[in-house]
C-alpha positions as CSV (number, residue, x, y, z in Angstrom):
1,M,71.0,-63.7,18.0
2,S,72.2,-60.5,16.4
3,P,72.0,-56.8,17.2
4,V,70.0,-54.6,14.9
5,T,72.6,-52.9,12.7
6,P,72.5,-51.0,9.4
7,A,74.0,-54.1,7.7
8,L,71.2,-56.2,9.0
9,L,68.5,-53.7,7.9
10,K,69.8,-53.9,4.4
11,V,69.0,-57.7,4.1
12,L,66.0,-57.9,6.5
13,S,62.6,-57.0,5.2
14,N,61.9,-54.0,7.5
15,S,58.6,-52.5,6.4
16,A,55.2,-54.0,6.9
17,S,51.7,-53.2,8.0
18,L,48.9,-55.6,9.0
19,F,45.5,-55.5,10.7
20,D,44.1,-58.3,12.8
21,A,40.3,-58.2,12.9
22,R,40.1,-60.7,15.8
23,L,41.9,-58.2,18.1
24,N,40.9,-55.1,16.2
25,R,44.6,-54.2,16.2
26,H,47.0,-52.6,13.7
27,F,50.6,-53.6,13.6
28,R,53.5,-52.0,11.8
29,V,57.2,-52.7,11.3
30,F,59.4,-49.7,10.2
31,V,62.8,-48.2,10.3
32,R,63.4,-44.7,11.7
33,N,66.9,-43.0,12.1
34,G,68.6,-46.3,11.3
35,Q,66.7,-48.2,14.1
36,L,64.1,-51.0,13.7
37,Y,60.7,-50.5,15.4
38,Q,57.4,-52.3,15.8
39,S,54.1,-50.6,16.7
40,E,50.7,-51.9,17.9
41,W,47.6,-49.7,18.1
42,E,43.9,-49.8,18.3
43,T,41.5,-47.1,16.9
44,G,38.1,-46.3,18.2
45,E,34.9,-45.7,16.3
46,D,35.9,-42.0,16.1
47,G,39.1,-42.9,14.3
48,K,41.3,-41.8,17.2
49,D,43.8,-44.0,18.8
50,V,42.6,-46.0,21.8
51,F,46.2,-46.8,22.5
52,R,49.5,-46.9,20.5
53,Q,52.7,-48.6,21.7
54,T,55.9,-48.4,19.7
55,E,59.1,-50.2,20.8
56,Q,62.6,-50.3,19.4
57,I,63.8,-53.8,18.4
58,Q,67.2,-54.2,20.0
59,W,68.0,-57.7,18.9
60,V,66.7,-60.3,16.5
61,M,66.6,-64.1,17.0
62,G,66.9,-66.7,14.3
63,T,69.0,-67.5,11.3
64,G,66.3,-66.7,8.8
65,A,66.0,-70.4,7.7
66,N,62.5,-70.3,9.1
67,A,61.9,-67.0,10.9
68,I,63.4,-64.0,12.5
69,G,61.8,-62.5,15.7
70,G,62.5,-59.4,17.7
71,V,63.5,-58.7,21.3
72,I,63.0,-55.4,23.1
73,Q,64.5,-54.2,26.3
74,V,62.5,-52.2,28.9
75,G,64.7,-51.3,31.9
76,D,66.3,-54.5,33.0
77,R,63.8,-56.8,31.4
78,L,63.6,-58.4,27.9
79,F,60.4,-59.0,26.0
80,E,59.4,-60.6,22.7
81,A,58.0,-58.4,20.0
82,P,54.6,-59.4,18.6
83,L,55.6,-59.8,15.0
84,T,58.1,-62.2,13.4
85,F,59.4,-62.4,9.8
86,Y,58.7,-65.8,8.2
87,Q,61.0,-66.9,5.4
88,K,58.4,-69.3,3.9
89,T,55.9,-66.5,3.1
90,A,58.4,-63.6,3.1
91,T,56.0,-61.7,5.3
92,W,55.7,-60.4,8.9
93,A,53.1,-62.1,11.0
94,F,52.3,-63.0,14.6
95,S,55.2,-64.4,16.6
96,P,54.8,-68.0,17.8
97,G,52.1,-68.2,20.4
98,Y,50.7,-64.7,19.8
99,D,47.7,-66.1,18.0
100,Q,46.6,-67.7,21.2
101,G,46.5,-64.6,23.4
102,D,46.6,-60.9,23.5
103,R,50.3,-60.4,24.5
104,G,51.4,-57.1,23.0
105,F,54.9,-56.2,24.1
106,S,54.6,-57.7,27.5
107,R,55.6,-61.3,26.9
108,P,58.8,-61.8,29.0
109,I,61.8,-63.6,27.5
110,E,62.1,-66.8,29.5
111,A,65.6,-67.8,30.7
112,E,65.1,-71.4,29.6
113,C,64.3,-70.2,26.1
114,I,67.0,-67.6,25.6
115,V,69.8,-70.0,26.8
116,C,69.3,-71.9,23.5
117,H,68.9,-68.9,21.3
118,S,72.0,-67.0,22.4
119,G,75.7,-67.7,23.2
120,Q,76.0,-66.4,26.8
121,P,72.8,-64.8,28.2
122,N,72.8,-63.2,31.7
123,P,69.4,-63.9,33.2
124,A,68.7,-63.2,36.8
125,N,67.8,-66.5,38.5
126,G,64.2,-67.0,39.6
127,A,62.7,-63.9,37.9
128,T,61.0,-64.2,34.6
129,G,62.2,-61.7,32.0
130,L,64.7,-60.1,34.4
131,F,68.4,-59.8,33.2
132,R,71.5,-58.5,34.7
133,A,73.7,-56.0,33.0
134,P,74.8,-56.7,30.3
135,P,71.9,-59.0,29.3
136,F,74.3,-60.9,27.0
137,Y,78.0,-61.6,27.3
138,E,77.8,-63.2,23.9
139,L,74.9,-62.9,21.5
140,A,75.5,-65.6,18.9
141,I,76.0,-69.3,19.7
142,G,79.7,-69.5,20.4
143,C,82.5,-72.0,21.0
144,E,81.7,-72.5,24.7
145,K,78.2,-73.8,24.0
146,C,79.8,-77.1,22.8
147,H,83.4,-77.0,24.1
148,G,83.0,-75.8,27.7
149,P,84.3,-72.7,29.6
150,G,87.4,-71.3,27.9
151,A,88.5,-69.2,30.8
152,A,88.5,-72.3,33.1
153,H,90.5,-74.2,30.5
154,V,93.1,-71.4,30.2
155,R,93.4,-71.2,34.0
156,Q,93.8,-74.9,34.3
157,M,96.5,-75.0,31.7
158,R,98.4,-72.2,33.4
159,Q,98.2,-74.0,36.7
160,G,99.3,-77.3,35.3
161,Y,96.8,-79.8,34.1
162,S,96.5,-83.4,35.3
163,K,94.3,-85.8,33.4
164,T,93.2,-87.2,36.8
165,E,91.4,-83.9,37.5
166,D,87.7,-83.4,36.9
167,S,87.2,-83.3,33.1
168,A,84.2,-81.0,33.5
169,H,86.7,-78.1,33.9
170,S,88.7,-79.0,30.7
171,I,87.9,-77.9,27.2
172,V,85.8,-80.6,25.5
173,N,86.1,-81.9,22.0
174,P,82.7,-83.5,21.2
175,G,84.3,-85.6,18.5
176,K,86.3,-87.4,21.1
177,L,83.3,-88.0,23.4
178,S,81.1,-91.1,23.1
179,P,78.3,-90.4,20.6
180,W,75.8,-90.4,23.5
181,L,77.7,-87.8,25.5
182,A,78.2,-85.7,22.4
183,D,74.5,-86.0,21.6
184,N,73.8,-84.7,25.1
185,I,75.3,-81.3,24.1
186,C,72.9,-81.2,21.1
187,M,70.0,-82.4,23.2
188,S,70.3,-79.5,25.6
189,C,68.7,-77.3,23.0
190,H,67.4,-79.7,20.3
191,Q,65.3,-82.1,22.3
192,N,62.0,-80.9,23.9
193,G,60.1,-83.9,25.1
194,D,56.8,-83.1,26.9
195,A,58.5,-81.8,30.1
196,R,62.0,-80.3,30.7
197,V,62.8,-80.1,34.4
198,L,65.9,-78.8,36.1
199,Q,67.3,-81.3,38.6
200,P,67.4,-80.3,42.3
201,G,70.0,-77.7,43.0
202,K,70.3,-76.5,39.4
203,Q,69.4,-72.8,38.7
204,S,69.3,-72.9,34.9
205,L,70.5,-74.8,31.8
206,L,73.6,-72.6,32.1
207,D,74.7,-75.1,34.8
208,F,75.2,-77.7,32.1
209,Q,78.8,-78.3,31.1
210,P,79.6,-80.1,27.8
211,G,81.1,-83.5,28.5
212,Q,78.8,-84.2,31.4
213,P,75.5,-86.2,31.2
214,L,72.8,-83.7,30.6
215,D,70.5,-85.6,33.0
216,Q,72.6,-84.3,35.9
217,T,71.3,-80.8,35.1
218,L,68.1,-81.3,33.2
219,A,65.7,-84.2,32.9
220,I,63.8,-84.6,29.6
221,L,60.6,-86.6,29.9
222,M,57.8,-87.5,27.6
223,A,54.4,-89.1,27.8
224,P,55.1,-92.5,26.2
225,P,53.8,-92.9,22.7
226,T,51.2,-95.5,21.9
227,R,50.3,-97.2,18.6
228,E,47.0,-95.3,18.7
229,S,49.0,-92.0,19.3
230,P,52.4,-92.3,17.8
231,P,55.0,-89.5,17.7
232,D,53.8,-86.7,15.4
233,S,55.9,-83.6,16.2
234,D,59.1,-82.5,14.6
235,H,59.4,-79.4,16.7
236,V,62.6,-79.7,18.7
237,Q,62.4,-83.5,18.8
238,H,65.5,-84.1,16.7
239,Y,67.4,-86.5,18.9
240,F,64.4,-88.7,19.8
241,S,63.4,-88.9,16.1
242,M,66.9,-89.9,15.2
243,T,66.9,-92.8,17.7
244,L,63.9,-94.3,16.0
245,S,65.8,-94.5,12.7
246,K,67.1,-97.8,11.3
247,C,70.4,-96.0,10.7
248,Y,70.7,-95.3,14.4
249,R,69.4,-98.6,15.7
250,G,71.6,-100.5,13.2
251,S,74.8,-98.8,14.4
252,P,74.6,-99.0,18.2
253,A,76.7,-96.5,20.0
254,K,78.2,-95.3,16.7
255,M,75.8,-92.9,15.1
256,G,75.1,-89.5,16.6
257,C,74.1,-85.9,15.7
258,I,77.6,-85.0,14.5
259,T,77.7,-88.0,12.2
260,C,75.7,-85.9,9.8
261,H,76.0,-82.4,11.2
262,D,79.2,-80.3,11.4
263,P,78.6,-77.6,14.0
264,H,81.2,-75.4,12.4
265,F,79.6,-75.4,9.0
266,Q,76.0,-74.9,7.9
267,P,75.4,-75.7,4.2
268,S,73.2,-73.3,2.3
269,R,69.8,-74.3,1.1
270,E,71.3,-75.0,-2.3
271,E,74.3,-76.9,-0.9
272,A,72.4,-79.0,1.6
273,P,71.2,-81.9,-0.8
274,Q,74.7,-82.7,-2.0
275,Y,76.2,-82.1,1.4
276,F,74.0,-84.5,3.2
277,K,74.0,-87.0,0.3
278,A,77.7,-87.3,0.9
279,K,77.1,-88.0,4.5
280,C,74.7,-90.8,3.6
281,L,77.2,-92.3,1.2
282,T,79.8,-92.7,4.1
283,C,77.6,-95.7,5.2
284,H,75.4,-96.4,2.1
285,T,76.1,-96.9,-1.6
286,E,74.4,-95.5,-4.6
287,K,73.2,-99.0,-5.4
288,G,71.6,-99.3,-2.0
289,C,68.7,-97.0,-3.0
290,T,65.8,-99.1,-4.1
291,A,63.8,-96.3,-5.6
292,P,63.7,-96.4,-9.5
293,L,66.2,-94.1,-11.1
294,E,63.3,-92.3,-12.8
295,T,61.8,-91.4,-9.4
296,R,65.2,-90.3,-8.1
297,Q,65.7,-88.0,-11.0
298,Q,62.4,-86.2,-10.3
299,T,63.5,-84.7,-7.0
300,T,64.8,-81.1,-6.9
301,P,67.8,-81.3,-7.1
302,R,68.0,-84.7,-8.7
303,D,68.9,-87.8,-6.7
304,N,68.3,-86.0,-3.4
305,C,68.5,-88.4,-0.5
306,I,67.1,-86.1,2.2
307,A,64.0,-85.2,0.1
308,C,62.8,-88.8,0.3
309,H,64.2,-90.0,3.5
310,M,64.2,-86.9,5.7
311,P,61.3,-84.8,4.4
312,K,60.4,-81.4,5.8
313,R,57.0,-81.1,7.4
314,D,54.9,-78.1,8.5
315,V,55.1,-77.3,12.2
316,A,51.6,-77.2,13.7
317,I,52.5,-74.9,16.6
318,I,54.5,-72.4,14.6
319,S,52.7,-70.9,11.6
320,H,54.6,-70.6,8.3
321,A,57.4,-72.9,9.5
322,S,58.6,-76.3,8.5
323,L,61.3,-78.6,10.0
324,T,63.2,-81.7,8.8
325,N,61.9,-84.9,10.3
326,H,64.9,-86.6,11.8
327,R,63.6,-90.1,11.7
328,I,65.4,-91.4,8.6
329,V,62.8,-93.6,6.8
330,T,62.9,-95.9,3.8
331,S,59.5,-94.6,2.7
332,L,57.1,-92.1,4.1
333,D,54.7,-94.8,5.3
334,E,57.4,-96.7,7.1
335,P,55.9,-97.9,10.5
336,F,57.5,-96.9,13.7
337,P,59.8,-99.5,15.2
338,D,58.5,-101.5,18.2
339,I,60.9,-99.8,20.6
340,T,58.8,-96.6,20.1
341,F,56.1,-98.1,22.2
342,H,58.3,-99.7,24.9
343,L,60.2,-96.7,26.3
344,T,59.0,-97.0,29.9
345,T,60.5,-99.0,32.8
346,P,58.9,-100.8,35.8
347,Q,60.3,-98.0,38.0
348,L,58.9,-95.3,35.7
349,P,55.8,-96.8,34.0
350,D,54.1,-93.6,33.0
351,L,57.0,-91.5,31.5
352,A,59.7,-92.0,28.9
353,H,63.0,-90.6,30.2
354,L,64.6,-89.5,27.0
355,N,68.0,-88.5,28.3
356,A,68.4,-91.2,31.0
357,I,72.1,-92.1,31.5
358,P,73.0,-95.4,29.8
359,G,73.1,-98.2,32.3
360,K,70.9,-96.2,34.7
361,E,67.6,-96.3,32.7
362,D,66.0,-98.2,35.7
363,T,66.9,-95.4,38.1
364,T,63.9,-93.2,39.0
365,P,64.5,-89.5,38.7
366,P,64.3,-87.5,41.9
367,L,60.7,-87.3,43.1
368,V,60.6,-83.5,43.0
369,T,61.7,-83.7,39.4
370,L,58.9,-86.0,38.6
371,L,56.5,-83.8,40.4
372,Q,57.3,-80.8,38.2
373,A,57.1,-83.1,35.1
374,Y,53.6,-84.2,36.1
375,G,52.6,-80.6,36.6
376,Q,53.8,-79.6,33.2
377,L,52.1,-82.6,31.5
378,A,48.8,-82.1,33.4
379,V,48.3,-78.8,31.6
380,Q,47.5,-80.7,28.4
381,R,47.0,-84.2,29.6
382,R,44.6,-84.4,32.5
383,E,45.4,-88.0,33.3
384,Y,48.6,-86.8,34.9
385,L,46.8,-84.4,37.3
386,Q,46.0,-87.1,40.0
387,R,49.6,-88.4,39.8
388,Y,50.8,-84.8,40.4
389,F,48.6,-84.5,43.5
390,D,49.5,-88.0,44.8
391,L,53.2,-87.3,44.5
392,A,52.8,-84.0,46.2
393,E,51.1,-85.7,49.1
394,Q,54.0,-88.2,49.3
395,L,56.6,-85.4,49.2
396,E,54.9,-83.4,51.9
397,K,56.5,-85.7,54.4
398,S,60.0,-85.7,53.0
399,D,60.3,-82.2,51.5
400,P,57.6,-80.1,53.2
401,N,59.2,-76.7,52.5
402,N,59.8,-77.1,48.8
403,T,57.9,-74.5,46.8
404,H,56.9,-76.9,44.1
405,V,55.5,-79.3,46.6
406,L,53.6,-76.6,48.4
407,E,52.1,-75.2,45.2
408,A,51.0,-78.7,44.1
409,L,49.4,-79.3,47.5
410,A,47.6,-75.9,47.2
411,A,46.3,-76.8,43.7
412,R,45.0,-80.1,45.1
413,S,43.2,-78.4,47.9
414,L,41.7,-75.8,45.5
415,Q,40.3,-78.7,43.4
416,M,38.0,-79.6,46.4
417,R,36.1,-76.3,45.7
418,S,35.0,-76.0,49.3
419,P,35.6,-73.5,52.1
420,D,37.8,-76.1,53.9
421,G,39.8,-76.8,50.8
422,D,40.3,-73.1,50.1
423,S,41.5,-72.5,53.7
424,V,44.0,-75.3,53.5
425,A,45.2,-74.0,50.1
426,M,45.7,-70.5,51.5
427,D,48.1,-72.0,54.2
428,Y,50.1,-73.9,51.5
429,L,50.3,-70.8,49.3
430,A,51.4,-68.5,52.1
431,R,54.1,-71.0,53.0
432,A,55.3,-71.3,49.4
433,I,55.5,-67.5,49.1
434,E,57.4,-67.4,52.5
435,Q,59.9,-69.9,51.0
436,G,60.6,-67.6,48.1
437,S,58.2,-68.7,45.3
438,T,58.3,-66.4,42.3
439,S,55.3,-68.0,40.7
440,A,52.7,-65.4,39.8
441,W,50.1,-68.2,40.1
442,S,50.8,-68.5,43.9
443,F,50.2,-64.8,44.5
444,E,47.1,-64.8,42.2
445,Q,45.5,-67.7,44.0
446,L,46.3,-66.5,47.5
447,G,45.2,-63.0,46.7
448,S,41.9,-64.2,45.2
449,Q,41.2,-66.3,48.3
450,L,42.0,-63.5,50.7
451,V,39.6,-61.2,48.9
452,K,37.0,-64.0,48.9
453,V,37.1,-64.3,52.7
454,G,37.2,-60.5,53.2
455,K,40.8,-60.2,54.3
456,Y,41.4,-57.2,52.0
457,Q,44.4,-55.7,53.7
458,E,46.2,-59.0,53.6
459,A,45.2,-59.4,50.0
460,V,46.8,-56.0,49.3
461,S,50.0,-57.0,50.9
462,C,50.0,-60.3,49.0
463,M,49.5,-58.6,45.6
464,Q,52.0,-55.9,46.3
465,K,54.6,-58.6,47.1
466,G,53.6,-60.5,44.0
467,I,54.0,-57.5,41.8
468,Q,57.5,-57.0,43.1
469,R,58.4,-60.5,42.1
470,A,56.3,-60.7,38.9
471,P,55.7,-57.1,37.7
472,Y,54.5,-58.2,34.3
473,D,51.5,-60.3,35.5
474,A,48.4,-58.3,34.6
475,T,46.1,-60.4,36.8
476,L,47.9,-59.2,40.0
477,Y,47.1,-55.6,39.2
478,A,43.5,-56.3,38.6
479,L,43.3,-58.2,41.9
480,L,45.1,-55.5,43.8
481,A,42.7,-52.9,42.4
482,N,39.8,-55.0,43.5
483,A,41.2,-55.3,47.0
484,Y,41.6,-51.5,47.2
485,V,38.0,-51.1,46.0
486,N,36.8,-53.3,48.8
487,L,38.8,-51.2,51.3
488,N,37.1,-48.1,49.8
489,E,40.5,-46.8,48.7
490,R,39.4,-45.8,45.2
491,A,42.3,-43.5,44.5
492,K,44.7,-46.3,45.0
493,A,42.6,-48.6,42.9
494,V,42.6,-46.1,40.1
495,A,46.3,-45.5,40.4
496,T,46.9,-49.3,40.2
497,L,44.9,-49.7,37.0
498,Q,46.5,-46.7,35.5
499,Q,49.9,-48.2,36.2
500,A,48.7,-51.5,34.7
501,S,47.3,-49.8,31.6
502,K,50.8,-48.3,30.9
503,L,52.4,-51.8,31.2
504,F,49.7,-53.6,29.3
505,P,48.1,-51.0,27.0
506,Q,46.8,-53.7,24.7
507,M,44.5,-55.1,27.4
508,D,41.0,-53.8,26.8
509,L,39.8,-55.3,30.1
510,L,42.1,-53.1,32.2
511,R,40.8,-50.0,30.4
512,Q,37.2,-51.1,30.9
513,L,37.8,-51.7,34.7
514,L,39.4,-48.3,34.9
515,R,36.5,-46.6,33.1
516,E,33.9,-48.3,35.3
517,L,35.8,-47.4,38.5
518,K,36.1,-43.8,37.5
519,Q,32.4,-43.7,36.6
520,S,31.3,-45.3,39.8
521,G,33.5,-42.8,41.8
522,S,32.0,-39.8,40.0
523,Q,28.5,-41.1,40.8
524,A,29.2,-41.5,44.5
525,P,27.4,-39.0,46.9
């Protein structure tokens, strides 16, 4: 991350305009008085603005190798800007994920994302998009990301250090760790899986200390690949892809991320081919390449190892971006090794635990960790939904006040689509909220059910509390306005929708609800 400075504006393309017909929206990037801004607006049939929102870009994320996106600050909350600059096309276009929804400037910066995109962020635990002051102690990725807390190290040295003390409080040299422990540092940000779940008692990825097994803080789990559905993503799957390489499997416990990458030096695009070729030649020889010399001379630049053995591929979920595939292959059609399809254990037959501690692969992760993993997976893979419900039922006996358990039980009850199921779900949701849930989903579902059964005043209280905990959830405002309408408190309903329209000016539905409410009020006797 970097602040927006005059020096940055000199090298960053800072002027663009585009129109999106799907949304009927105009977007603009521009500089004014030495500051970078983005605007979004919609014009009506009369040519006048329906709305126009302009925000100053305070920081940018990304090195520019693929893209540079913007971050804005509104009060004590941070949000992503709708446009990102893509290096491949040298143009501004929608930020990742914006082509799937109408997000405007109201997409909060998630703590679990910003931890990997900045050196030392300062998010408030349990509140999406909320940051303490200052929001960043360190913007760029710094020494402590890989070496551990410097202040603790200095304090320890002054007090007299004993090697028998807990090494988690000492400065760490990844080069002196085992390759697996060193890889854990990289995996914290460079390995996604299908589910990333904080272990019980952990507040954020900031709890992870270099030199410790990552699995003590964060479990990385994946739906096991099959021969019919082999791995096909390069997006933040670097470690897993590397482990499927012959190079990795042929040098057990020796090869790791820093075998090829120097965290202190990033070669330029022009330098990279020769830089990484030199890395290859620490284990291989020039004669080891079986490709004809004529073929090797046709790469750009010539004799470029990574062009053939680690090709870049387009990233399906991020437009205009490509990433290096980290499975080092002999040829592009090299089949996956058998181990790819044997990643599960008898104790965990339906998930691959990518960062399981060596020697403890047969240990089942905590059940509440598995519950959250099944919940994340079930969004895209419905076969995990019943496992999610079954595990919630099991955990109800041992961990009945856990908010994740209560929300899963509520979801199971709502699946019944019956008055009895809805009633039981309401009890679970109320308990989850009482236990401190910050999930907007809990408030939305409970509020909807309260309105459904005519408990409008309780619905108002629920939505008001929900807006306090998740103020950038548009659905809560719409539900609150609906509850006010049912209580015949139209002025409060109008005020609620007006407040929502200021927070989410891009949402046509809110403006439509507000117009209809005003019209119905003016027609009342």
